[in-house]
C-alpha positions as CSV (number, residue, x, y, z in Angstrom):
1,X,17.3,4.8,4.9
2,X,17.6,1.2,4.2
3,X,15.9,0.1,0.9
4,X,14.2,-2.7,2.8
5,X,12.4,-0.5,5.2
6,X,8.8,0.9,4.7
7,X,7.7,4.2,5.5
8,X,4.2,5.4,6.5
9,X,3.0,8.4,4.3
10,X,-0.1,10.3,4.8
11,X,-2.0,11.3,1.7
12,X,-2.4,15.1,1.0
13,X,-4.7,14.5,-1.6
14,X,-8.5,15.5,-1.8
15,X,-10.7,15.7,1.2
16,X,-12.0,12.5,0.6
17,X,-9.0,10.8,1.2
18,X,-7.0,13.0,3.0
19,X,-7.2,11.1,6.3
20,X,-6.3,8.1,4.7
21,X,-2.6,6.8,5.4
22,X,-1.1,4.6,2.9
23,X,2.4,3.0,3.1
24,X,5.1,3.3,0.4
25,X,7.6,0.4,0.2
26,X,10.9,0.5,-1.8
27,X,12.8,-2.8,-1.8
28,X,15.7,-4.5,-3.2
29,X,15.3,-8.2,-2.9
30,X,12.4,-10.6,-3.0
31,X,12.8,-11.5,0.8
32,X,12.5,-7.9,2.0
33,X,9.6,-7.5,-0.4
34,X,7.7,-10.3,1.2
35,X,8.2,-9.2,4.6
36,X,7.7,-5.4,3.9
37,X,4.4,-6.2,2.1
38,X,3.2,-8.5,4.5
39,X,3.9,-5.8,7.3
40,X,2.3,-2.9,5.6
41,X,-1.0,-5.0,4.7
42,X,-1.2,-6.1,8.5
43,X,-0.7,-2.3,9.5
44,X,-3.4,-0.9,6.9
45,X,-6.0,-3.6,7.9
46,X,-5.8,-2.7,11.5
47,X,-7.0,0.9,10.1
48,X,-9.6,-0.8,7.9
49,X,-11.2,-3.0,10.6
50,X,-11.6,0.1,12.5
51,X,-13.2,1.8,9.8
52,X,-14.9,-0.9,8.0
53,X,-15.5,1.5,4.9
54,X,-12.8,0.4,2.3
55,X,-10.7,-2.6,1.4
56,X,-6.8,-2.6,0.9
57,X,-5.4,-1.9,-2.6
58,X,-1.7,-3.1,-3.3
59,X,-0.2,-1.1,-6.1
60,X,3.2,-2.1,-7.7
61,X,4.6,1.2,-8.8
62,X,7.9,0.2,-10.3
63,X,10.6,-2.3,-9.9
64,X,11.0,-2.6,-6.0
65,X,8.4,0.1,-5.2
66,X,4.9,-0.6,-3.7
67,X,2.0,1.2,-2.2
68,X,-0.4,-0.3,0.2
69,X,-3.5,1.6,1.0
70,X,-7.2,1.7,1.9
71,X,-9.0,2.7,-1.3
72,X,-12.8,3.3,-1.8
73,X,-12.6,1.2,-5.2
74,X,-12.1,-1.9,-2.9
75,X,-15.1,-3.5,-0.9
76,X,-14.4,-3.5,2.8
77,X,-13.0,-7.0,3.5
78,X,-11.2,-7.5,0.3
79,X,-7.4,-6.7,-0.9
80,X,-6.6,-6.2,-4.3
81,X,-3.7,-6.0,-6.5
82,X,-2.8,-3.4,-9.3
83,X,0.2,-3.1,-11.2
84,X,1.0,0.2,-12.6
85,X,4.8,-0.4,-13.8
86,X,5.8,1.1,-17.4
87,X,6.6,-2.2,-19.0
88,X,6.9,-0.4,-22.4
89,X,10.5,0.1,-22.4
């Protein structure tokens, strides 16, 4: 799989979030990052507009790794960002 391609993954978590799709992205350059994040947000936004329950959370997991998902902590109609990189090293 190319590094600049995003894949959709379905959460296997608790019942409350089990049916919520999220998209995980792994990229190796800025251009791919922008394109993949924009595409992922658009795809998750389609689901958000249908459900009208939660907003979109974009989480930076590590260098070049991101997750885009519907999240109950984000109000419907909003997109928020979170950085979960370990910067202590």
